[in-house]
matplotlib code that plots the C-alpha trace (Angstrom):
import matplotlib.pyplot as plt

x = [-3.8, -1.0, 2.8, 5.9, 8.4, 9.4, 9.9, 6.4, 5.1, 5.1, 3.0, 1.5, -1.1, 1.0, -1.2, 0.8, -1.4, -1.2, -2.8, -1.8, -0.9, 2.6, 3.5, 3.4, 4.9, 8.5, 7.4, 5.1, 7.5, 9.3, 9.0, 8.6, 9.7, 9.3, 6.6, 6.0, 4.7, 1.8, 1.9, -0.8, -1.4, -3.7, -4.5, -7.0, -7.4, -6.5, -7.7, -9.5, -12.2, -12.0, -8.9, -10.5, -13.7, -10.6, -8.8, -12.8, -12.9, -9.4, -9.9, -12.9, -12.1, -8.6, -8.4, -4.2, -2.9, -0.7, -1.2, 2.1, 1.0, 3.0, 3.5, 5.1, 4.7, 6.2, 7.9, 7.6, 11.3, 14.4, 16.1, 14.3, 16.5, 14.3, 14.1, 14.5, 11.9, 10.1, 8.2, 4.9, 4.6, 1.4, -1.4, -3.4, -6.0, -5.3, -8.2, -11.4, -12.2, -12.7, -10.6, -11.5, -9.6, -7.9, -6.5, -7.6, -9.8, -9.8, -13.2, -11.9, -10.8, -14.4, -15.7, -17.4, -15.6, -12.9, -9.2, -9.1, -11.9, -10.6, -8.6, -7.3, -4.6, -5.0, -5.8, -3.4, -3.8, -0.7, 0.9, 1.6, 3.4, 7.1, 8.5, 7.2, 8.7, 12.0, 11.9, 11.9, 15.0, 13.9, 12.8, 9.8, 8.1, 4.7, 2.3, -0.9, -3.4, -5.3, -7.8, -6.4, -2.7, -1.1, 0.2, -0.5, 2.4, -0.1, -1.1, 1.9, 3.3, 0.1, 0.2, 4.1, 4.0, 0.5, 1.2, 4.4, 3.9, 6.7, 5.3, 1.9, 0.1, -3.5, -4.3, -2.3, -4.7, -7.1, -4.4, -3.8, -8.1, -9.2, -5.9, -6.6, -10.0, -9.6, -6.9, -4.6, -0.6, -0.2, 3.1, 2.7, 6.1, 6.5, 9.7, 9.8, 9.7, 9.3, 8.9, 5.6, 4.3, 6.8, 5.1, 8.5, 8.1, 12.0, 12.9, 11.0, 12.5, 9.7, 11.3, 14.1, 11.6, 9.8, 12.8, 13.4, 10.3, 10.2, 13.4, 12.7, 9.3, 10.6, 13.5, 10.8, 8.7, 11.8, 12.7, 9.6, 10.0]
y = [-2.0, -4.2, -3.3, -5.4, -3.8, 0.4, 0.9, 0.0, 3.3, 5.0, 7.8, 7.8, 10.3, 10.2, 11.8, 12.8, 13.8, 14.7, 15.4, 19.1, 21.7, 22.2, 18.6, 19.5, 23.1, 21.6, 18.5, 21.8, 23.4, 21.0, 21.3, 17.7, 18.5, 15.4, 14.0, 10.6, 11.8, 14.0, 15.5, 16.0, 17.4, 17.2, 18.1, 15.5, 16.6, 15.1, 11.9, 8.8, 9.9, 13.2, 11.1, 8.5, 10.7, 13.0, 9.5, 8.4, 12.1, 12.5, 8.6, 9.6, 13.0, 12.6, 8.7, 8.4, 5.7, 5.8, 8.1, 8.7, 10.1, 12.3, 12.9, 13.0, 10.5, 9.5, 6.4, 4.2, 2.4, 4.4, 3.4, 4.6, 8.1, 11.0, 13.2, 10.0, 9.0, 5.0, 3.6, 1.6, -2.2, -2.5, -0.7, -1.1, 1.1, 0.8, 2.1, 0.6, -1.6, -1.2, -0.8, -2.0, -3.0, -6.9, -4.7, -4.0, -6.2, -4.4, -5.1, -8.8, -10.3, -9.2, -10.9, -7.8, -9.0, -11.2, -11.1, -11.8, -9.9, -8.1, -5.7, -6.8, -9.7, -11.0, -7.5, -5.3, -3.7, -4.7, -2.8, -5.9, -3.3, -4.5, -2.5, 1.3, 0.3, -1.1, 2.0, 4.1, 2.8, 3.0, 0.9, -0.6, -0.3, -1.2, 1.5, 1.9, 4.5, 6.9, 8.7, 10.7, 11.0, 8.7, 10.0, 7.5, 5.5, 2.3, 3.0, 3.3, -0.2, -1.2, -0.5, -1.5, -4.8, -5.9, -4.7, -4.8, -1.0, 1.2, 4.3, 6.3, 8.5, 9.9, 9.2, 5.7, 3.2, 5.4, 4.9, 1.6, 0.6, 2.4, 1.7, -1.5, -2.2, -0.4, -2.0, 1.4, 1.1, 3.3, 3.8, 5.7, 7.7, 9.2, 11.6, 10.4, 13.8, 12.3, 9.7, 8.3, 10.5, 13.1, 16.2, 18.5, 19.6, 21.6, 17.3, 17.3, 17.5, 18.6, 20.2, 17.5, 14.6, 16.5, 16.8, 13.2, 12.6, 14.8, 14.1, 9.8, 11.5, 13.2, 10.9, 8.1, 10.1, 10.9, 7.0, 6.2, 8.9]
z = [-29.1, -28.2, -29.3, -28.9, -29.9, -29.1, -33.0, -33.9, -31.4, -34.9, -36.0, -32.7, -30.4, -27.0, -24.6, -21.2, -17.9, -14.6, -12.0, -11.7, -13.8, -11.8, -12.5, -16.2, -16.5, -17.4, -20.0, -21.8, -22.5, -24.7, -28.1, -29.9, -34.1, -35.3, -37.2, -36.4, -32.8, -31.7, -27.9, -26.2, -22.7, -20.0, -16.5, -14.8, -11.7, -7.9, -6.7, -8.2, -9.3, -10.9, -12.8, -14.1, -15.5, -16.9, -18.6, -20.3, -21.5, -23.2, -24.5, -26.4, -27.3, -28.6, -29.4, -28.0, -29.0, -26.0, -22.5, -20.0, -16.6, -14.9, -11.1, -8.0, -5.1, -1.4, -0.9, 1.4, 0.7, 2.3, -0.7, -3.4, -3.3, -3.4, -6.7, -8.8, -10.6, -11.0, -13.4, -11.5, -12.8, -11.0, -8.7, -5.9, -4.4, -0.5, 1.2, -0.9, 2.0, 5.7, 9.2, 11.9, 15.8, 14.3, 11.1, 8.0, 4.5, 1.2, -0.8, -1.9, 1.6, 2.3, 0.1, -2.2, -5.5, -6.9, -6.9, -10.3, -12.1, -14.7, -14.4, -11.4, -10.9, -7.2, -6.3, -8.7, -11.5, -13.8, -16.3, -18.7, -21.7, -20.2, -23.4, -22.6, -18.8, -20.1, -22.9, -19.4, -18.1, -15.0, -11.8, -11.4, -8.7, -6.6, -5.8, -3.9, -4.9, -1.9, -1.7, 2.0, 1.9, 4.4, 7.6, 10.5, 11.1, 11.7, 7.8, 6.5, 8.1, 6.6, 3.4, 2.9, 4.9, 3.6, 0.2, -0.2, -1.8, -2.3, -3.7, -3.1, -4.6, -5.3, -9.1, -10.4, -9.9, -12.1, -15.2, -14.6, -14.6, -17.2, -19.7, -18.6, -19.5, -22.5, -24.1, -24.2, -23.6, -20.9, -18.5, -14.7, -14.5, -10.9, -9.1, -5.8, -3.7, 0.1, 2.1, 3.1, 6.4, 6.2, 6.8, 7.1, 3.7, 4.0, 3.2, 0.1, -3.3, -5.4, -7.7, -8.2, -8.6, -11.0, -13.2, -12.8, -13.8, -16.5, -17.7, -18.3, -20.0, -22.6, -23.5, -23.5, -26.0, -28.1, -28.1, -30.1, -32.6]

ax = plt.figure().add_subplot(projection="3d")
ax.plot(x, y, z, "-o")
ax.set_aspect("equal")
plt.show()
């Protein structure tokens, strides 16, 4: 299902998902009184595999017209201010390949699959629902999804340079992959809680980033009512 304009998203079944319950707390407290939109909430678990399974099950059971993934993320770009929110334009699975002494090769460079095998486009999974990204009124960024939080300076530099990544999460690519294959409109909204590699959590801004992402999600839902 593809929508050309935001006002066409009427009488919708909207599913808001997050990896953890904490990431949904703020938005679950909101009452969406309008009858044009039914909002469901679900926790999908941390990581790509639990998220993929959960999203598929939720699609089958709830048949959502649109899915919003809400969460926090680390940033590779110091220009992205901590405590603010972004929308993800494209996702890359950044740790599906091999690390060797001369660098890193992903599955596309290894010749294990084609860079343009759907839903991939030059190795990325792109969100083409530009009307949703525009309606969210957030910076549109490039993200990588990983199964291990990046702390190694070598890996951090590799992801930032090789993939031109702005942020890192552990579930985004699951949303992009499943929704692209199932042709369900989607958007991923994340608050920037920390710089990737920063382990001093006193420097993180988790409450602020969650608030920014939650407010952006609420504003988006209000626009489609």
